[in-house]
N, C-alpha and C positions, 0 to 999 in steps of 0.2 A: 561548413558547420551544419549540423543536423537539426532538423525541426524538433521542437520540444512539445510535450504534451502536459497539460495540467492534470496530472494523475489524481491529485486530491479532489479537484473539482469533478472529474469524470466519475470517480467512485462515489462521491457524494450524490451526484445526480442519479446514479444507478440505485443507490439505497433509497433515495427519495421516491423513485418510481415504484419500487417494491412496496414501500410503506403506504403510498397513496393507493396502489392497486389492490393490495392484499390485506394489509393490517387495518387501515382505516375503515374499510367496509365491514370487517368483522367486529370492529369496535363501535358499531352503530353510527358510523360517519363522523366520529370525533376527529377534528383536524389536528392529529398528533404531529404531523410533519411541520405544519406552519406554526404550531404553538411552541414547541421546544425540541422536537425530534431532530430538526436540521442542525441546530446548535450542538446538541448532544452527539450526533453522528460525526460532525466536523471535529469536535474535540477528541472523540475516540480515534478517528483516523490519524490525528496528530500524535496521540499517545502511542499508536501502533507504528509510528515512524514513516508514514506514507509521505513522500516528498511532494512539493508543489510542482516543480518542473522536472520532467524526465525526458531524455532524448530517446528517439526511436532506437538508436544504436545501443544505449544502456539497456533498454528492454530486451533487445535481441540477444545481448550478452547474458543477461540474467536468466532468460528462459532456455538458453543453450543453442540458439540458432548460430550465433557467432562465438568464437573462442575468446580467450583473454586478450586484452588490449596489448598489442606488441610494443607499444610505446610506454607502457607502464611497468615499472620494476616492482615486483612483489617479493618481499623477503619473509619467508615463513619461519616462525619461531619453532625450533626443534622441541619436540615434546620432552619434558623432563621425566626421567625414569625414577620411579620411586623404589626405594629399597624394600624388599619384602621381609617382613618379620616372620620368622619361622618359629 
């Protein structure tokens, strides 16, 4: 079994570092991240469909390092052809 990564938590920490290092100093030191920024960013990541746990193998398949899973059967739906009205 492959090790998993908390992708949601990792991205949330990255956004937090950017907010604290760039946004807050430009807003005269207002603690945006600690006030509500973290909760808002967390919900936005959930809305975007970022999963909690992702395996390293899934990441490698998604970015193209590995091909499709040979143990998974994928049945593609044939595209329906529309009749053209002339």
